[in-house]
C-alpha positions in Angstrom: 14.4 15.0 18.0 17.2 14.2 16.9 19.3 15.5 13.4 19.1 12.8 12.0 15.9 12.4 13.1 14.9 15.9 12.0 17.3 14.6 8.3 14.7 12.0 7.8 11.4 13.4 8.0 12.1 16.2 5.6 13.0 13.5 3.6 10.5 11.6 4.1 8.1 13.3 1.2 10.6 12.6 -1.4 11.3 9.1 -0.1 8.2 7.9 -1.2 7.8 9.7 -3.9 11.0 8.3 -4.9 9.7 4.8 -4.1 5.9 5.3 -5.4 8.0 6.0 -9.6 10.5 3.3 -9.5 7.3 1.3 -8.7 5.0 2.5 -12.0 7.4 3.2 -13.9 7.9 -1.2 -13.4 5.3 -1.0 -13.7 5.0 0.0 -17.7 8.1 -1.6 -18.8 6.4 -4.9 -17.5 3.5 -3.4 -19.5 4.9 -2.5 -22.9 7.1 -6.4 -22.4 4.1 -7.7 -22.0 1.2 -5.4 -22.9 -1.1 -8.7 -21.9 -0.1 -9.1 -18.8 -2.8 -8.5 -15.7 -2.1 -5.8 -14.1 -2.9 -6.8 -10.6 -0.1 -10.0 -10.6 2.7 -7.9 -12.1 2.1 -4.9 -9.6 1.9 -8.3 -6.1 5.2 -9.3 -8.1 7.2 -5.8 -8.9 6.5 -5.1 -4.8 7.8 -8.1 -3.9 11.3 -7.5 -5.6 11.2 -4.1 -4.2 10.5 -5.2 -0.6 13.6 -7.7 -1.6 15.5 -5.3 -2.5 14.4 -2.8 0.2 15.9 -6.2 2.8 18.5 -6.0 1.4 20.1 -3.3 1.6 18.6 -3.8 5.2 20.6 -6.2 6.3 23.5 -4.7 5.0 22.9 -1.7 7.1 23.1 -3.9 10.2 26.1 -5.5 8.8 27.9 -2.5 8.8 
């Protein structure tokens, strides 16, 4: 394992916690905005937006 892989591996749990926190924060905000929301549908839509953002980051990174 090279130094880059070691560095990213050490951040793995932190990155996962942060992604989960962003998801939960957005679910909370959505619940405040739309009290009668369908939690399952809202979760799916938020995950879709998060995936789009990750895909954009991946594309930007590949272009550099």
